[in-house]
FILOLO-759874 format. One record per residue (C-alpha): residue number from 1; x, y, z; residue in one letter. Coordinates in nm, 4 decimals. Each point is the difference from the previous one (the first is absolute). Example, Ala and Ser with C-alpha at 12.3 -4.5 7.8 and 13.67 -1.06 7.14 Angstrom:
BEGIN
[titi 1, [1.2300, -0.4500, 0.7800], A];
[titi 2, [0.1370, 0.3440, -0.0660], S];
// end
This chain:
BEGIN
[titi 1, [-18.7161, 9.4265, -19.5059], M];
[titi 2, [0.3233, -0.0677, 0.2153], E];
[titi 3, [-0.0637, -0.3055, 0.2474], K];
[titi 4, [0.0299, 0.0952, 0.3416], M];
[titi 5, [0.2533, -0.1235, 0.2333], Q];
[titi 6, [-0.0462, -0.1927, 0.3184], P];
[titi 7, [0.0090, 0.1842, 0.3126], D];
[titi 8, [0.3286, -0.1447, 0.1262], L];
[titi 9, [-0.0755, 0.0711, 0.3724], K];
[titi 10, [-0.2680, -0.2934, 0.0049], Y];
[titi 11, [0.2918, -0.2560, -0.1055], Y];
[titi 12, [0.2799, 0.1025, 0.2092], I];
[titi 13, [0.1346, -0.1966, 0.3348], E];
[titi 14, [0.2410, 0.2841, 0.1263], Q];
[titi 15, [0.2912, -0.2114, 0.1066], T];
[titi 16, [0.2996, -0.0179, 0.2202], I];
[titi 17, [0.1793, -0.3023, 0.0671], L];
[titi 18, [0.3703, 0.0949, 0.0685], K];
[titi 19, [0.1699, -0.1744, 0.2836], P];
[titi 20, [0.0898, 0.3530, 0.1392], D];
[titi 21, [-0.3532, 0.1179, -0.0052], T];
[titi 22, [-0.0790, 0.2075, 0.3104], T];
[titi 23, [-0.2853, 0.0996, 0.1881], S];
[titi 24, [-0.0282, 0.3566, -0.1096], E];
[titi 25, [-0.0002, -0.1351, -0.3687], Q];
[titi 26, [-0.2991, -0.2156, 0.0707], I];
[titi 27, [-0.1739, 0.3258, 0.1432], D];
[titi 28, [0.0588, 0.1751, -0.3236], K];
[titi 29, [-0.0798, -0.2663, -0.2471], L];
[titi 30, [-0.3663, -0.0453, 0.1957], C];
[titi 31, [-0.0238, 0.3877, -0.0075], A];
[titi 32, [0.0676, 0.0048, -0.3695], E];
[titi 33, [-0.2330, -0.2896, -0.0684], A];
[titi 34, [-0.2880, 0.1731, 0.1800], I];
[titi 35, [0.0924, 0.3268, -0.1701], Q];
[titi 36, [0.0154, -0.1421, -0.3434], Y];
[titi 37, [-0.2863, -0.2569, 0.0379], E];
[titi 38, [0.2084, -0.2996, -0.0985], F];
[titi 39, [-0.1599, -0.3435, 0.0136], F];
[titi 40, [0.2330, -0.1048, 0.2340], G];
[titi 41, [0.3510, -0.0287, 0.1752], V];
[titi 42, [0.2494, -0.2691, 0.0489], C];
[titi 43, [0.2164, -0.0086, 0.2831], V];
[titi 44, [0.2348, -0.2408, 0.1933], P];
[titi 45, [-0.1728, -0.2404, 0.2440], P];
[titi 46, [0.1862, 0.1508, 0.2868], F];
[titi 47, [-0.1934, 0.3375, -0.0877], Y];
[titi 48, [-0.3603, -0.1528, -0.0701], V];
[titi 49, [-0.1085, 0.0806, 0.3574], E];
[titi 50, [0.1118, 0.3675, -0.0345], Q];
[titi 51, [-0.1534, 0.0418, -0.3288], A];
[titi 52, [-0.3227, -0.1320, 0.0701], A];
[titi 53, [-0.0390, 0.2687, 0.2970], K];
[titi 54, [0.0795, 0.2655, -0.2659], L];
[titi 55, [-0.2529, -0.1212, -0.2419], L];
[titi 56, [-0.2737, -0.1072, 0.2336], M];
[titi 57, [-0.2356, 0.2819, -0.1300], N];
[titi 58, [0.1415, 0.0264, -0.3601], A];
[titi 59, [-0.1130, -0.1789, -0.3102], D];
[titi 60, [0.3101, -0.1580, -0.0646], V];
[titi 61, [0.0809, -0.3568, 0.0055], K];
[titi 62, [0.3219, -0.1582, 0.1991], L];
[titi 63, [0.2004, -0.2318, -0.1771], I];
[titi 64, [0.2988, -0.2169, 0.1451], T];
[titi 65, [0.2315, -0.2490, -0.1222], V];
[titi 66, [0.0863, -0.3691, 0.1232], V];
[titi 67, [0.2798, -0.2102, -0.0614], G];
[titi 68, [0.1672, 0.3011, -0.1571], F];
[titi 69, [0.2261, 0.0261, -0.1943], P];
[titi 70, [0.1335, -0.3120, -0.0883], L];
[titi 71, [-0.3096, -0.2369, 0.0600], G];
[titi 72, [0.1653, -0.3247, 0.1308], Y];
[titi 73, [-0.1248, 0.0024, 0.3568], N];
[titi 74, [-0.2004, -0.2909, 0.1107], S];
[titi 75, [-0.3712, 0.0193, -0.0380], T];
[titi 76, [-0.0302, -0.0026, 0.3572], H];
[titi 77, [0.2174, 0.2941, 0.0577], I];
[titi 78, [-0.2119, 0.1816, -0.2836], K];
[titi 79, [-0.3035, -0.0822, 0.1596], L];
[titi 80, [0.0927, 0.1379, 0.3378], E];
[titi 81, [0.1176, 0.3085, -0.1540], E];
[titi 82, [-0.3433, 0.0290, -0.1912], T];
[titi 83, [-0.1790, -0.0591, 0.3298], K];
[titi 84, [0.1824, 0.2856, 0.1697], E];
[titi 85, [-0.0428, 0.2436, -0.2591], V];
[titi 86, [-0.3899, -0.0641, -0.0333], I];
[titi 87, [-0.0246, 0.0510, 0.3844], R];
[titi 88, [0.1809, 0.3308, -0.0433], H];
[titi 89, [-0.2427, 0.0957, -0.2436], G];
[titi 90, [0.1334, -0.0689, -0.3662], A];
[titi 91, [-0.2784, -0.0141, -0.2714], D];
[titi 92, [0.2187, -0.1765, -0.2620], E];
[titi 93, [0.2959, -0.2199, 0.0100], V];
[titi 94, [0.2594, -0.0389, -0.2735], D];
[titi 95, [0.1924, -0.2956, 0.0463], M];
[titi 96, [0.3219, -0.1516, -0.1837], V];
[titi 97, [-0.0328, -0.3092, -0.1955], M];
[titi 98, [0.2546, -0.2691, 0.1374], N];
[titi 99, [0.2170, 0.0698, -0.3176], I];
[titi 100, [0.2589, -0.2666, 0.1037], A];
[titi 101, [-0.2268, -0.2532, 0.0388], A];
[titi 102, [-0.1742, 0.0909, -0.3306], F];
[titi 103, [0.3382, -0.0073, -0.2062], K];
[titi 104, [0.0493, -0.3578, 0.1605], S];
[titi 105, [-0.3113, -0.0953, -0.1491], G];
[titi 106, [-0.1744, -0.0879, 0.3529], N];
[titi 107, [-0.3428, 0.1685, -0.1274], F];
[titi 108, [-0.1904, -0.1728, 0.2861], N];
[titi 109, [0.1598, 0.1727, 0.2503], L];
[titi 110, [-0.0317, 0.3352, -0.1872], V];
[titi 111, [-0.3625, -0.0659, -0.0512], L];
[titi 112, [-0.0404, -0.0775, 0.3765], N];
[titi 113, [0.1769, 0.3190, 0.0959], D];
[titi 114, [-0.2378, 0.2078, -0.2044], M];
[titi 115, [-0.2997, -0.2067, 0.0964], K];
[titi 116, [0.0688, 0.0232, 0.3793], N];
[titi 117, [0.0403, 0.3794, 0.0003], L];
[titi 118, [-0.2988, 0.0385, -0.2415], A];
[titi 119, [-0.2452, -0.1894, 0.2235], D];
[titi 120, [0.1163, 0.1737, 0.3273], Y];
[titi 121, [-0.0253, 0.3569, -0.1543], C];
[titi 122, [-0.3371, -0.0855, -0.1331], H];
[titi 123, [-0.1459, -0.0963, 0.3332], R];
[titi 124, [0.0649, 0.3612, 0.0990], F];
[titi 125, [-0.0967, 0.1537, -0.3340], E];
[titi 126, [0.3381, 0.0952, -0.0650], V];
[titi 127, [0.1698, -0.0043, -0.3674], L];
[titi 128, [0.2697, -0.2082, -0.0859], L];
[titi 129, [0.2575, 0.0831, -0.2536], K];
[titi 130, [0.2809, -0.2284, -0.1305], V];
[titi 131, [0.3186, 0.1529, -0.1341], I];
[titi 132, [0.1731, -0.2634, -0.2331], I];
[titi 133, [0.3022, 0.2288, -0.0776], E];
[titi 134, [-0.0509, -0.0159, -0.3822], T];
[titi 135, [0.3470, 0.1371, -0.0954], C];
[titi 136, [0.1341, -0.3321, 0.1513], L];
[titi 137, [-0.2318, -0.2192, -0.2167], L];
[titi 138, [-0.0236, -0.1023, -0.3301], S];
[titi 139, [-0.3336, 0.0432, -0.1942], D];
[titi 140, [-0.1006, -0.3505, 0.0361], D];
[titi 141, [0.0926, 0.0179, 0.3680], E];
[titi 142, [-0.2141, 0.3145, 0.0337], V];
[titi 143, [-0.3018, -0.1823, -0.1533], I];
[titi 144, [0.0522, -0.2941, 0.2547], K];
[titi 145, [0.0045, 0.2526, 0.2947], A];
[titi 146, [-0.3174, 0.1530, -0.1100], C];
[titi 147, [-0.1723, -0.3437, -0.0425], E];
[titi 148, [0.1085, -0.0881, 0.3770], L];
[titi 149, [-0.1110, 0.3265, 0.1121], A];
[titi 150, [-0.3490, -0.0447, -0.1696], A];
[titi 151, [-0.0030, -0.3611, 0.1686], E];
[titi 152, [0.0661, 0.1414, 0.3362], A];
[titi 153, [-0.2849, 0.2789, -0.0616], R];
[titi 154, [0.2062, 0.3000, 0.0842], V];
[titi 155, [-0.1296, 0.3606, -0.0880], D];
[titi 156, [0.2812, 0.1522, -0.1629], F];
[titi 157, [0.3322, -0.1209, -0.1907], V];
[titi 158, [0.2749, 0.2853, 0.0492], K];
[titi 159, [0.3015, 0.0226, -0.2378], T];
[titi 160, [0.2889, 0.1112, 0.2365], S];
[titi 161, [0.1338, 0.0661, 0.3504], T];
[titi 162, [0.1971, 0.2920, -0.1329], G];
[titi 163, [0.3173, -0.1460, 0.1495], F];
[titi 164, [0.1156, -0.2239, -0.2732], S];
[titi 165, [0.1548, 0.0184, -0.3458], T];
[titi 166, [-0.2852, 0.1878, -0.1435], A];
[titi 167, [-0.3578, 0.1087, 0.0758], G];
[titi 168, [-0.3406, 0.0184, -0.2225], A];
[titi 169, [-0.0197, -0.0168, -0.3565], T];
[titi 170, [-0.2905, 0.0198, -0.2662], V];
[titi 171, [0.1057, -0.3249, -0.1531], H];
[titi 172, [-0.0469, -0.1787, 0.3379], H];
[titi 173, [-0.3243, 0.1718, 0.0920], I];
[titi 174, [-0.1281, -0.1044, -0.3402], Q];
[titi 175, [0.1289, -0.3461, 0.0414], L];
[titi 176, [-0.1353, -0.0327, 0.3576], M];
[titi 177, [-0.3647, 0.1379, -0.1022], R];
[titi 178, [-0.0046, -0.2451, -0.2915], K];
[titi 179, [0.0532, -0.2865, 0.2471], N];
[titi 180, [-0.2056, 0.0756, 0.2945], L];
[titi 181, [-0.3900, -0.0037, 0.0469], P];
[titi 182, [-0.1803, 0.3220, -0.0276], E];
[titi 183, [-0.0719, 0.0298, 0.3702], H];
[titi 184, [0.3795, -0.0128, 0.0975], I];
[titi 185, [0.1393, 0.3417, -0.0236], R];
[titi 186, [0.3704, 0.1273, -0.0762], L];
[titi 187, [0.2172, 0.2269, 0.1857], K];
[titi 188, [0.2985, 0.1559, -0.1757], A];
[titi 189, [0.2875, 0.0854, 0.2353], S];
[titi 190, [0.3619, 0.1025, -0.0215], G];
[titi 191, [0.1517, 0.2654, -0.2237], G];
[titi 192, [-0.3203, 0.2031, -0.0494], I];
[titi 193, [0.1284, 0.3434, 0.0336], R];
[titi 194, [-0.1501, 0.2193, -0.2819], D];
[titi 195, [-0.3657, 0.0496, -0.1233], R];
[titi 196, [0.0389, -0.1317, -0.3353], N];
[titi 197, [0.1500, -0.3619, 0.1408], T];
[titi 198, [-0.3003, 0.0121, 0.2357], A];
[titi 199, [-0.2687, 0.0792, -0.2914], L];
[titi 200, [0.1683, -0.2835, -0.2238], D];
[titi 201, [-0.0220, -0.2773, 0.3021], L];
[titi 202, [-0.3853, 0.1153, 0.0284], I];
[titi 203, [-0.0539, -0.0093, -0.3342], K];
[titi 204, [0.1158, -0.3801, 0.0147], S];
[titi 205, [-0.2595, -0.0698, 0.2460], Q];
[titi 206, [0.1895, 0.0500, 0.3374], A];
[titi 207, [-0.2326, 0.0802, 0.2792], D];
[titi 208, [0.2270, 0.1532, 0.2327], R];
[titi 209, [0.3263, 0.1540, 0.0114], L];
[titi 210, [0.2512, -0.0575, 0.2763], G];
[titi 211, [0.2547, 0.3137, 0.0091], T];
[titi 212, [0.1776, 0.2447, 0.2042], S];
[titi 213, [-0.0584, 0.2701, -0.2408], S];
[titi 214, [-0.3702, 0.0683, 0.0413], G];
[titi 215, [0.0209, 0.3584, 0.0563], V];
[titi 216, [0.2031, 0.0344, -0.3084], K];
[titi 217, [-0.2203, -0.1856, -0.2152], L];
[titi 218, [-0.3086, 0.1989, 0.0780], V];
[titi 219, [0.1508, 0.2968, 0.0148], S];
[titi 220, [0.1823, -0.0170, -0.3707], E];
// end
């Protein structure tokens, strides 16, 4: 008997984070998420308030980004961003790890960065994902980043911003899963443009997929 494939709509965060994103594109993104019953949408912080109104009566989660896409904002700035997007209706926050500090070996700063945002998000029952930008890290660095994320008690570790040299890979999802506690989930993002790639990542234990190709994935 052929094994039943997962229903992709329950994994998809339909995403638009381009710098030239328009208000009309946010309208379309949210309408598609409602129509196709996606898990959520991921929008720029500037559009959180608009998206919250569009999704008010829908069973679609609202996700946004903080410290995006480079991650080297100060913790104070990331925290202020987080406060604002939660106030405007975000259900989940995807923060970029301070990769510059991480590469410099300043792990205490990186941990503090994650922990401050996790603590604040959890006060409001908002989930925090940490984007570690796997394409810029060695396997040993991916493992270290996962250890810091676990210590900070984040909810998800996410592969990529989609703005760097590469996106999600099966190898990195498997490596992250092996080095994280079971309760910390995984989000694959970046370069997920066809159904087979999406299914491979889910098979490797990705819990969410960040993609701008959600409609294509569920229509193939």
